[in-house]
Residue frames relative to the residue before (quaternion, step in Angstrom):
aa qw qx qy qz dx dy dz
X 1.0000 0.0000 0.0000 0.0000 0.00 0.00 0.00
X 0.7843 0.3320 -0.1630 0.4980 3.59 0.89 -0.95
X 0.2476 -0.7264 0.6263 0.1370 3.54 -0.90 1.03
X 0.4940 -0.6992 0.4284 0.2891 3.58 -0.83 0.95
X 0.6339 0.4977 -0.3403 0.4844 3.58 1.25 -0.12
X 0.4726 0.6890 -0.4372 0.3328 3.59 1.24 -0.19
X 0.4251 -0.6478 0.5613 0.2910 3.53 -1.22 0.54
X 0.0941 -0.8069 0.5831 -0.0022 3.55 -0.63 1.21
X 0.1812 -0.7555 0.6190 0.1146 3.56 -0.80 1.00
X 0.1110 -0.7870 0.6065 0.0209 3.55 -0.68 1.19
X 0.1676 -0.7945 0.5801 0.0647 3.57 -0.42 1.24
X 0.7933 0.2600 -0.2106 0.5087 3.57 -0.75 1.04
X 0.2494 0.8328 -0.4714 0.1485 3.58 1.14 0.56
X 0.6659 0.4907 -0.3119 0.4674 3.60 1.21 -0.27
X 0.5519 0.6073 -0.3983 0.4098 3.58 1.24 -0.16
X 0.7236 -0.4337 0.3031 0.4431 3.55 -1.30 0.17
X 0.7240 0.4174 -0.2511 0.4884 3.59 0.78 -0.99
X 0.6739 0.5215 -0.3022 0.4274 3.56 0.85 -0.98
X 0.6599 0.5048 -0.3199 0.4553 3.59 0.96 -0.80
X 0.6397 0.5063 -0.3273 0.4767 3.59 1.08 -0.68
X 0.6336 0.5104 -0.3302 0.4785 3.61 1.02 -0.76
X 0.6357 0.5392 -0.3266 0.4455 3.58 0.95 -0.90
X 0.6668 0.5066 -0.3027 0.4551 3.58 0.89 -0.94
X 0.6967 0.4654 -0.2849 0.4658 3.58 0.91 -0.85
X 0.5878 0.5473 -0.3703 0.4667 3.60 1.12 -0.53
X 0.6534 0.5057 -0.3065 0.4726 3.58 0.95 -0.89
X 0.6763 0.4984 -0.2905 0.4580 3.58 0.88 -0.95
X 0.6848 0.4787 -0.2799 0.4728 3.59 1.13 -0.64
X 0.6193 -0.6026 0.3236 0.3855 3.58 1.27 0.02
X 0.4677 0.6453 -0.4699 0.3797 3.59 1.22 0.27
X 0.1136 -0.8418 0.5275 0.0177 3.58 -0.64 1.08
X 0.6918 0.4576 -0.2740 0.4868 3.58 1.19 -0.44
X 0.2457 0.7854 -0.5163 0.2371 3.55 0.66 1.21
X 0.1931 -0.7879 0.5796 0.0778 3.56 -0.75 1.11
X 0.0347 0.7885 -0.6121 0.0498 3.58 -0.88 0.98
X 0.0616 -0.7590 0.6455 0.0590 3.53 -1.33 0.42
X 0.4126 -0.6655 0.5555 0.2799 3.57 -1.09 0.70
X 0.6628 -0.4866 0.3707 0.4319 3.57 -1.27 0.23
X 0.6317 0.5396 -0.3318 0.4469 3.58 1.06 -0.75
X 0.6907 0.4675 -0.2683 0.4820 3.58 1.13 -0.66
X 0.8049 0.0265 0.0206 0.5924 3.59 1.10 -0.68
X 0.1835 -0.7730 0.6019 0.0800 3.56 -0.58 1.20
X 0.3133 -0.7949 0.4919 0.1676 3.58 -0.34 1.25
X 0.5794 0.5676 -0.3822 0.4428 3.59 1.26 -0.14
X 0.6512 0.5157 -0.2931 0.4735 3.56 1.29 -0.36
X 0.3855 -0.7705 0.4620 0.2104 3.56 -0.34 1.27
X 0.6646 0.5134 -0.3085 0.4468 3.58 0.90 -0.89
X 0.6591 0.5126 -0.3064 0.4571 3.57 0.93 -0.89
X 0.6610 0.4936 -0.3095 0.4730 3.58 0.96 -0.85
X 0.6332 0.5288 -0.3352 0.4550 3.60 0.97 -0.79
X 0.6778 0.4907 -0.2927 0.4627 3.58 0.85 -0.94
X 0.6379 0.5289 -0.3184 0.4604 3.57 1.02 -0.82
X 0.6831 0.4834 -0.2872 0.4660 3.58 0.87 -0.98
X 0.6502 0.5120 -0.3234 0.4587 3.59 0.95 -0.76
X 0.6656 0.4940 -0.2969 0.4741 3.58 1.08 -0.67
X 0.7675 0.3847 -0.2017 0.4714 3.61 0.79 -1.01
X 0.0475 -0.8430 0.5296 0.0819 3.59 1.04 -0.84
X 0.0162 0.8465 -0.5310 0.0350 3.62 0.60 1.13
X 0.4717 -0.6478 0.5218 0.2925 3.54 -1.25 0.53
X 0.7825 0.1365 -0.0388 0.6063 3.56 1.13 -0.76
X 0.1044 -0.7692 0.6257 0.0772 3.56 -1.19 0.59
X 0.0950 -0.7449 0.6570 0.0666 3.55 -1.07 0.85
X 0.1621 -0.8160 0.5523 0.0524 3.57 -0.46 1.22
X 0.0891 0.8141 -0.5599 0.1255 3.55 0.07 1.37
X 0.4996 0.6491 -0.4282 0.3817 3.59 1.27 -0.03
X 0.1924 0.7700 -0.5906 0.1459 3.58 -1.01 0.83
X 0.4040 -0.6236 0.5975 0.3015 3.51 -1.36 0.32
X 0.0475 0.8350 -0.5408 0.0901 3.60 -0.41 1.21
X 0.1715 0.7768 -0.5977 0.0996 3.55 -1.30 0.34
X 0.6003 -0.5833 0.4195 0.3513 3.55 -1.32 0.15
X 0.7968 -0.2890 0.2120 0.4865 3.56 -1.31 -0.30
X 0.6619 0.5145 -0.3195 0.4417 3.60 0.86 -0.94
X 0.6842 0.4869 -0.2956 0.4554 3.58 0.82 -0.97
X 0.6529 0.5125 -0.3172 0.4588 3.59 0.98 -0.82
X 0.6543 0.5087 -0.3044 0.4696 3.57 1.08 -0.74
X 0.7225 0.4696 -0.2411 0.4464 3.57 0.96 -0.91
X 0.8234 0.2111 -0.0600 0.5232 3.59 0.99 -0.83
X 0.0677 0.8523 -0.5173 0.0375 3.63 0.84 0.87
X 0.6386 0.5314 -0.3388 0.4417 3.60 1.00 -0.77
X 0.6492 0.5094 -0.3174 0.4672 3.58 0.98 -0.82
X 0.6679 0.5190 -0.3101 0.4340 3.58 0.93 -0.87
X 0.7154 0.4199 -0.2844 0.4806 3.60 0.86 -0.79
X 0.6781 0.5079 -0.3097 0.4317 3.60 0.87 -0.90
X 0.7189 0.4629 -0.2775 0.4382 3.57 0.66 -1.06
X 0.6763 0.4810 -0.3098 0.4639 3.60 0.95 -0.77
X 0.6250 0.5263 -0.3365 0.4682 3.59 1.02 -0.73
X 0.6840 0.4962 -0.2918 0.4480 3.57 0.87 -0.94
X 0.6413 0.5268 -0.3264 0.4525 3.59 0.92 -0.88
X 0.6861 0.4911 -0.2840 0.4555 3.56 0.82 -1.03
X 0.6913 0.4872 -0.2943 0.4451 3.56 0.77 -1.02
X 0.6759 0.5027 -0.2996 0.4480 3.58 0.89 -0.90
X 0.7144 0.4559 -0.2717 0.4560 3.57 0.75 -1.02
X 0.6877 0.4798 -0.3012 0.4541 3.61 0.80 -0.94
X 0.6903 0.4757 -0.2986 0.4561 3.60 0.83 -0.91
X 0.7057 0.4587 -0.2842 0.4592 3.57 0.82 -0.90
X 0.5667 0.5584 -0.3857 0.4671 3.60 1.16 -0.48
X 0.6600 0.4919 -0.3034 0.4800 3.57 0.95 -0.87
X 0.6313 0.5689 -0.3322 0.4093 3.57 0.95 -0.87
X 0.7520 0.3656 -0.2175 0.5035 3.61 1.01 -0.73
X 0.6349 -0.5986 0.3149 0.3734 3.58 1.23 0.38
X 0.3892 0.7042 -0.5006 0.3195 3.59 1.19 0.41
X 0.2079 -0.8321 0.5080 0.0793 3.57 -0.51 1.21
X 0.7612 0.3291 -0.1755 0.5305 3.60 1.22 -0.33
X 0.1160 0.7901 -0.5853 0.1401 3.55 -0.68 1.15
X 0.1539 -0.7638 0.6207 0.0881 3.56 -1.14 0.74
X 0.1420 -0.7960 0.5877 0.0302 3.56 -0.68 1.19
X 0.2297 -0.7752 0.5765 0.1179 3.57 -0.89 0.98
X 0.1286 -0.8138 0.5655 0.0369 3.55 -0.68 1.11
X 0.4474 -0.6635 0.5245 0.2906 3.57 -1.00 -0.85
X 0.5654 -0.6111 0.4374 0.3400 3.56 -1.17 0.58
X 0.5583 0.6209 -0.3994 0.3784 3.62 1.19 -0.31
X 0.4595 0.6820 -0.4485 0.3501 3.61 1.26 0.02
X 0.6606 0.5385 -0.3088 0.4222 3.58 1.16 -0.55
X 0.6397 -0.5511 0.3682 0.3892 3.60 -1.14 0.57
X 0.6480 -0.5443 0.3795 0.3739 3.54 -1.21 0.62
X 0.7953 0.2333 -0.1176 0.5470 3.57 0.95 -0.82
X 0.1604 0.8079 -0.5443 0.1593 3.57 1.00 0.83
X 0.5754 -0.5644 0.4611 0.3711 3.54 -1.18 0.61
X 0.2633 -0.7814 0.5533 0.1180 3.55 -0.98 0.95
X 0.5196 -0.2453 -0.8140 0.0852 1.55 -1.87 1.67
X 0.5569 -0.6545 0.4124 0.3024 3.56 -1.12 0.72
X 0.2140 -0.7683 0.5944 0.1028 3.54 -0.76 1.12
X 0.6847 -0.5026 0.3415 0.4025 3.55 -1.23 0.44
X 0.7001 0.4857 -0.2848 0.4392 3.60 1.01 -0.74
X 0.4739 0.6423 -0.4533 0.3968 3.61 1.26 0.29
X 0.4654 0.6984 -0.4388 0.3212 3.60 1.24 -0.29
X 0.8621 0.0752 -0.1008 0.4908 3.56 -1.03 0.99
X 0.4943 0.6536 -0.4390 0.3685 3.59 1.07 0.69
X 0.8167 0.0889 -0.0490 0.5680 3.61 1.23 0.00
X 0.7062 -0.4539 0.3506 0.4152 3.53 -1.40 -0.02
X 0.4313 -0.7032 0.5094 0.2451 3.57 -1.04 0.84
X 0.5927 -0.5213 0.4638 0.4023 3.55 -1.32 0.26
X 0.4720 -0.7354 0.4109 0.2600 3.58 -0.64 1.14
X 0.6332 0.5777 -0.3482 0.3796 3.60 1.01 -0.71
X 0.8083 0.1675 -0.1186 0.5519 3.61 1.10 -0.49
X 0.2121 0.8247 -0.4992 0.1602 3.56 1.19 0.57
X 0.6532 0.5091 -0.3532 0.4352 3.68 0.80 -0.79
X 0.6560 0.4972 -0.3064 0.4781 3.59 0.95 -0.87
X 0.6586 0.5194 -0.3114 0.4467 3.58 0.92 -0.91
X 0.6462 0.5174 -0.3234 0.4584 3.59 0.95 -0.84
X 0.6292 0.5277 -0.3333 0.4633 3.57 1.02 -0.78
X 0.6855 0.4794 -0.2905 0.4646 3.59 0.92 -0.86
X 0.6036 0.5300 -0.3516 0.4809 3.59 1.09 -0.64
X 0.6269 0.5334 -0.3312 0.4613 3.57 1.02 -0.80
X 0.6310 0.5377 -0.3332 0.4492 3.60 1.03 -0.74
X 0.6267 0.5217 -0.3272 0.4775 3.56 1.01 -0.82
X 0.7072 0.4735 -0.2624 0.4549 3.55 0.85 -1.01
X 0.5661 0.5566 -0.3838 0.4716 3.58 1.15 -0.47
X 0.6671 0.4972 -0.3009 0.4662 3.58 0.85 -0.97
X 0.6708 0.4987 -0.3008 0.4591 3.58 0.87 -0.94
X 0.6707 0.5103 -0.3016 0.4459 3.58 0.95 -0.86
X 0.6673 0.4781 -0.3068 0.4817 3.59 0.97 -0.80
X 0.5989 0.5399 -0.3572 0.4714 3.58 1.09 -0.63
X 0.6972 0.4978 -0.2676 0.4411 3.54 0.86 -1.03
X 0.7598 0.4038 -0.2146 0.4622 3.57 0.83 -0.97
X 0.8217 0.2798 -0.1065 0.4850 3.56 0.92 -0.91
X 0.4622 -0.7271 0.4193 0.2862 3.59 1.26 0.00
X 0.4047 0.6931 -0.4955 0.3321 3.59 1.16 0.55
X 0.4064 -0.6928 0.5406 0.2501 3.59 -1.31 0.08
X 0.1481 0.7892 -0.5699 0.1745 3.56 0.27 1.32
X 0.1277 -0.8329 0.5385 0.0003 3.55 -0.56 1.23
X 0.1894 -0.7828 0.5844 0.0993 3.57 -1.20 0.52
X 0.0809 -0.7698 0.6309 0.0530 3.54 -1.05 0.81
X 0.2146 -0.7920 0.5661 0.0794 3.56 -0.93 0.98
X 0.1584 -0.8240 0.5375 0.0841 3.61 -0.17 1.22
X 0.4806 -0.5957 0.5509 0.3327 3.51 -1.28 0.43
X 0.7564 -0.3380 0.2558 0.4981 3.62 -1.22 -0.26
X 0.1921 -0.8104 0.5498 0.0635 3.56 -0.69 1.14
X 0.0292 0.7741 -0.6320 0.0204 3.54 -1.22 0.56
X 0.3729 0.7428 -0.5160 0.2071 3.56 -1.26 0.19
X 0.7766 -0.3062 0.2596 0.4855 3.51 -1.32 -0.30
X 0.8064 0.2495 -0.2259 0.4862 3.58 -1.16 0.74
X 0.3783 0.7160 -0.4994 0.3079 3.60 1.18 0.44
X 0.5046 -0.6050 0.5179 0.3333 3.55 -1.38 0.15
X 0.1393 -0.8302 0.5384 0.0391 3.59 -0.57 1.16
X 0.2369 0.7678 -0.5479 0.2329 3.58 1.11 0.67
X 0.5274 -0.6830 0.4023 0.3059 3.59 -0.82 0.97
X 0.7852 0.3324 -0.1729 0.4930 3.62 0.99 -0.74
X 0.7835 0.3879 -0.1860 0.4484 3.60 0.91 -0.85
X 0.5810 0.6037 -0.3757 0.3961 3.60 1.23 -0.03
X 0.6096 -0.5267 0.4392 0.3977 3.55 -1.35 0.06
X 0.7545 -0.4635 0.2318 0.4028 3.55 -1.29 0.35
X 0.6853 0.4910 -0.3228 0.4302 3.65 0.79 -0.86
X 0.7084 0.4240 -0.3084 0.4725 3.66 0.67 -0.85
X 0.6109 0.5464 -0.3570 0.4482 3.61 1.07 -0.68
X 0.6838 0.4736 -0.2909 0.4729 3.60 0.92 -0.87
X 0.6085 0.5371 -0.3562 0.4630 3.60 0.99 -0.73
X 0.6677 0.4964 -0.2968 0.4687 3.57 0.89 -0.94
X 0.6640 0.5155 -0.3105 0.4439 3.60 0.87 -0.93
X 0.7027 0.4617 -0.2762 0.4657 3.57 0.79 -0.99
X 0.6388 0.5205 -0.3336 0.4579 3.59 1.00 -0.75
X 0.6706 0.4911 -0.3040 0.4656 3.58 0.86 -0.95
X 0.6543 0.5069 -0.3127 0.4660 3.61 1.01 -0.79
X 0.6188 0.5394 -0.3288 0.4670 3.57 1.08 -0.72
X 0.6810 0.4948 -0.2830 0.4598 3.58 0.89 -0.97
X 0.7532 0.3898 -0.2005 0.4905 3.58 0.99 -0.89
X 0.3928 -0.7370 0.4551 0.3088 3.60 1.32 -0.05
X 0.2230 0.7843 -0.5403 0.2080 3.57 1.02 0.79
X 0.4597 -0.7241 0.4385 0.2683 3.62 -0.84 0.91
X 0.8059 0.1512 -0.0724 0.5678 3.62 1.15 -0.53
X 0.1807 -0.7260 0.6490 0.1379 3.51 -1.35 0.43
X 0.2758 -0.7659 0.5616 0.1478 3.58 -0.78 1.05
X 0.0806 -0.7904 0.6073 0.0049 3.56 -0.88 1.03
X 0.5286 -0.6594 0.4443 0.2974 3.56 -0.96 0.94
X 0.8201 0.3120 -0.2171 0.4278 3.54 -1.24 0.65
X 0.6458 -0.5259 0.4052 0.3772 3.51 -1.37 -0.28
X 0.4755 -0.6665 0.4444 0.3635 3.58 1.21 -0.42
X 0.5750 0.6305 -0.3677 0.3696 3.58 1.27 -0.11
X 0.5356 0.6279 -0.4125 0.3857 3.59 1.16 -0.46
X 0.2820 -0.7679 0.5563 0.1457 3.56 -1.07 0.76
X 0.0386 -0.8096 0.5847 -0.0352 3.51 -0.97 0.96
X 0.2998 -0.7143 0.6097 0.1678 3.51 -1.28 0.60
X 0.0951 -0.8167 0.5688 0.0196 3.59 -0.93 0.85
X 0.1221 -0.7885 0.6025 0.0185 3.54 -0.97 1.01
X 0.4216 -0.6941 0.5192 0.2663 3.56 -0.85 0.95
X 0.5831 -0.6366 0.3842 0.3272 3.55 -0.97 0.93
X 0.5952 0.5678 -0.3704 0.4315 3.61 1.10 -0.56
X 0.6403 0.4996 -0.3151 0.4911 3.58 1.08 -0.73
X 0.6267 0.5350 -0.3369 0.4556 3.58 1.04 -0.75
X 0.6486 0.5122 -0.3183 0.4644 3.57 0.93 -0.86
X 0.6471 0.5137 -0.3175 0.4654 3.57 0.97 -0.82
X 0.6311 0.5270 -0.3302 0.4637 3.58 1.05 -0.76
X 0.6376 0.5298 -0.3292 0.4520 3.59 0.99 -0.82
X 0.6750 0.4791 -0.2994 0.4745 3.59 0.88 -0.89
X 0.6262 0.5368 -0.3333 0.4567 3.57 1.07 -0.72
X 0.6707 0.4873 -0.2994 0.4722 3.58 0.90 -0.92
X 0.6293 0.5346 -0.3305 0.4572 3.58 1.04 -0.74
X 0.6924 0.5167 -0.2771 0.4205 3.57 1.02 -0.82
X 0.5572 0.6235 -0.3894 0.3861 3.59 1.21 -0.38
X 0.4157 -0.6635 0.5375 0.3131 3.56 -1.04 0.62
X 0.7156 -0.4931 0.2801 0.4078 3.54 -1.23 0.47
X 0.6518 0.5230 -0.3191 0.4469 3.58 0.97 -0.83
X 0.6342 0.5243 -0.3297 0.4629 3.59 1.01 -0.82
X 0.6740 0.4996 -0.3018 0.4527 3.57 0.84 -0.98
X 0.7116 0.4658 -0.2666 0.4534 3.56 0.82 -0.97
X 0.5593 0.6168 -0.3905 0.3928 3.59 1.19 -0.42
X 0.7604 0.3390 -0.1904 0.5201 3.59 1.18 -0.50
X 0.6340 0.4594 -0.3582 0.5087 3.57 1.22 0.28
X 0.4038 -0.7077 0.5287 0.2378 3.55 -1.29 0.13
X 0.6225 -0.5147 0.4000 0.4331 3.61 -1.14 0.39
X 0.8417 0.0922 -0.1219 0.5178 3.57 -0.89 1.03
X 0.7207 0.3166 -0.2371 0.5693 3.61 1.23 0.38
X 0.1310 0.8827 -0.4330 0.1274 3.51 0.55 1.24
X 0.5209 0.6307 -0.4372 0.3738 3.62 1.09 0.51
X 0.2494 -0.7548 0.5895 0.1437 3.55 -1.30 0.46
X 0.4320 -0.6837 0.5278 0.2596 3.56 -1.06 0.79
X 0.0856 -0.7616 0.6393 0.0629 3.55 -1.21 0.64
X 0.2990 0.7442 -0.5509 0.2309 3.57 -0.70 1.08
X 0.5928 -0.5546 0.4318 0.3931 3.54 -1.23 -0.53
X 0.3988 -0.7138 0.4784 0.3202 3.57 1.20 -0.53
X 0.6914 0.3871 -0.2638 0.5500 3.60 1.32 0.23
X 0.0664 -0.8077 0.5842 0.0434 3.59 -1.03 0.70
X 0.2073 -0.7451 0.6205 0.1298 3.55 -1.37 0.28
X 0.5345 -0.5730 0.4805 0.3939 3.57 -1.23 0.29
X 0.6004 -0.5482 0.4283 0.3943 3.56 -1.22 0.46
X 0.5877 0.5623 -0.3653 0.4527 3.60 1.13 -0.58
X 0.6633 0.4891 -0.3028 0.4787 3.59 0.92 -0.89
X 0.6293 0.5317 -0.3302 0.4606 3.55 1.02 -0.79
X 0.6691 0.5051 -0.3033 0.4531 3.60 0.85 -0.98
X 0.6717 0.4932 -0.3033 0.4621 3.58 0.92 -0.84
X 0.6284 0.5222 -0.3341 0.4699 3.59 1.07 -0.68
X 0.6612 0.4901 -0.3030 0.4804 3.58 0.95 -0.88
X 0.5942 0.5593 -0.3536 0.4573 3.58 1.05 -0.74
X 0.6719 0.4907 -0.2830 0.4771 3.57 0.96 -0.89
X 0.6456 0.5276 -0.3173 0.4519 3.60 0.95 -0.91
X 0.7025 0.4595 -0.2569 0.4789 3.58 0.95 -0.93
X 0.3799 -0.7329 0.4816 0.2943 3.57 1.09 -0.68
X 0.3461 0.7367 -0.4995 0.2965 3.56 1.14 0.67
X 0.2810 -0.8135 0.4964 0.1133 3.59 -0.77 1.08
X 0.5618 0.6408 -0.3798 0.3599 3.62 1.23 -0.15
X 0.6234 -0.5435 0.4266 0.3660 3.54 -1.33 -0.38
X 0.3651 -0.6937 0.5727 0.2397 3.55 -1.28 0.49
X 0.1432 -0.7714 0.6167 0.0638 3.56 -0.92 1.00
X 0.2377 -0.7957 0.5447 0.1171 3.60 -0.65 1.12
X 0.2296 -0.7839 0.5684 0.0984 3.57 -0.70 1.15
X 0.1628 -0.8423 0.5101 0.0619 3.57 0.06 1.32
X 0.5288 0.6021 -0.4307 0.4152 3.61 1.24 0.02
X 0.6471 0.4866 -0.3121 0.4971 3.59 1.25 -0.29
X 0.5729 -0.6457 0.3844 0.3272 3.62 -1.05 0.73
X 0.4335 -0.6726 0.5423 0.2562 3.52 -1.24 0.65
X 0.3798 -0.6858 0.5179 0.3425 3.56 1.12 -0.67
X 0.7959 -0.2403 0.2052 0.5164 3.57 -1.22 -0.48
X 0.5412 -0.6562 0.4113 0.3274 3.64 -0.85 0.92
X 0.8001 -0.0706 0.0761 0.5908 3.57 0.96 -0.85
X 0.0072 -0.7819 0.6232 -0.0119 3.56 -1.07 0.79
X 0.1758 0.7721 -0.5811 0.1878 3.54 -0.12 1.34
X 0.3216 -0.7812 0.5117 0.1563 3.56 -0.77 1.07
X 0.3238 -0.6619 0.6363 0.2284 3.52 -1.21 0.68
X 0.0616 -0.8340 0.5484 -0.0049 3.59 -0.44 1.20
X 0.2831 0.8095 -0.4812 0.1817 3.57 1.24 0.36
X 0.6345 0.5413 -0.3474 0.4286 3.60 1.01 -0.72
X 0.6932 0.4591 -0.2870 0.4757 3.58 0.85 -0.92
X 0.6248 0.5294 -0.3434 0.4598 3.59 1.02 -0.71
X 0.6399 0.5264 -0.3301 0.4521 3.60 1.05 -0.70
X 0.6662 0.4751 -0.2891 0.4968 3.57 1.29 -0.36
X 0.6780 -0.5626 0.2647 0.3921 3.57 1.27 0.35
X 0.6344 0.5086 -0.3540 0.4622 3.60 1.22 0.25
X 0.1281 0.7634 -0.6325 0.0270 3.54 -1.22 0.56
X 0.5672 -0.6154 0.4145 0.3573 3.62 -1.08 0.61
X 0.2816 -0.7855 0.5352 0.1311 3.56 -1.20 0.61
X 0.7208 0.4568 -0.2427 0.4614 3.60 1.11 -0.63
X 0.3414 -0.7452 0.5424 0.1843 3.59 -0.61 1.17
X 0.6648 -0.5471 0.3354 0.3823 3.57 -1.16 0.65
X 0.6724 0.4942 -0.3156 0.4517 3.62 0.79 -0.93
X 0.6444 0.5079 -0.3205 0.4733 3.60 0.94 -0.83
X 0.6701 0.5039 -0.2992 0.4555 3.58 0.91 -0.90
X 0.6529 0.5077 -0.3129 0.4670 3.59 1.01 -0.79
X 0.6129 0.5405 -0.3405 0.4650 3.60 1.03 -0.77
X 0.6802 0.4908 -0.2838 0.4646 3.57 0.91 -0.95
X 0.6614 0.5165 -0.3029 0.4517 3.56 0.97 -0.88
X 0.6635 0.4928 -0.3124 0.4684 3.58 0.94 -0.85
X 0.6254 0.5310 -0.3427 0.4575 3.59 0.98 -0.77
X 0.6406 0.5128 -0.3210 0.4728 3.59 1.00 -0.83
X 0.6450 0.5268 -0.3219 0.4505 3.58 0.93 -0.87
X 0.6489 0.5197 -0.3216 0.4533 3.60 0.89 -0.91
X 0.6907 0.4849 -0.2782 0.4588 3.56 0.97 -0.87
X 0.7859 0.3061 -0.1483 0.5164 3.61 1.13 -0.57
X 0.3482 0.7963 -0.4593 0.1834 3.61 1.24 0.10
X 0.5224 0.6550 -0.4103 0.3601 3.58 1.16 -0.43
X 0.6797 0.4993 -0.2980 0.4472 3.57 1.04 -0.72
X 0.7027 0.4530 -0.2697 0.4778 3.60 1.25 -0.23
X 0.4612 0.7317 -0.4291 0.2606 3.60 1.22 -0.28
X 0.6863 0.4856 -0.2936 0.4550 3.59 1.04 -0.65
X 0.6159 0.5703 -0.3419 0.4226 3.58 1.25 -0.22
């Protein structure tokens, strides 16, 4: 699908996922990559996005920009999560179509699936039940992004694709103690407790919830793989009016197992205290990745290896997080 001479606009190139995609595009020989920082281009601003698209006129668009966060952030800022994600998606997808861009890749999230979806979650579980309340606004925004792509494909004959990653982690993650996702938050907590010799670390929930985690490098590789498929290959594993693909590992662990593994990686010697007054979120979120695997992709980085790499990156860059 992608010619290496094509102009590719990568939205969100400074984020964890976007930076990994950018690096892999460069390593794969793509040289005509267009990026903008938030200060240079506010994707929530329709006029700015229109002017940018009219000026650059990209052949391909990868929409990796998003407002993201963990349970706490989703609970505290629901209006920001739904508004900003809806605006980014609508502006970028519509304006890409307006300038004749026929190929686009939209990155969503596994939270699009119902709270009690059958496990592992297949693509056709979408819109079959009630969403998890703690991140419903974000999930609705991501579902809207999928439906935007499907609608433009249906009405205008473009080739806009969607990939739904499981929980992502890795280098360049956000390690804010309250607003980050579970892995960076736990790495930060255990590291700070280790440095301060704190006897206990408090972790939200009961530890019984099960989660699947994918290293961002594997996610970037999946994005490039999906982009490389011709239209017939991609459509062979999707369904009419249901054109997204799951991306994950197909394996999950309890949050308790995850916390204990991170404790070991960090080298923290104290105790874990479970705060059961805080929400667990969805009981289980495991992706069925059989469709993407049938197209020739599979993850390569095991959880322990990925956590070791992520913690090493955090130690080397922790100075930028001390004020958070």
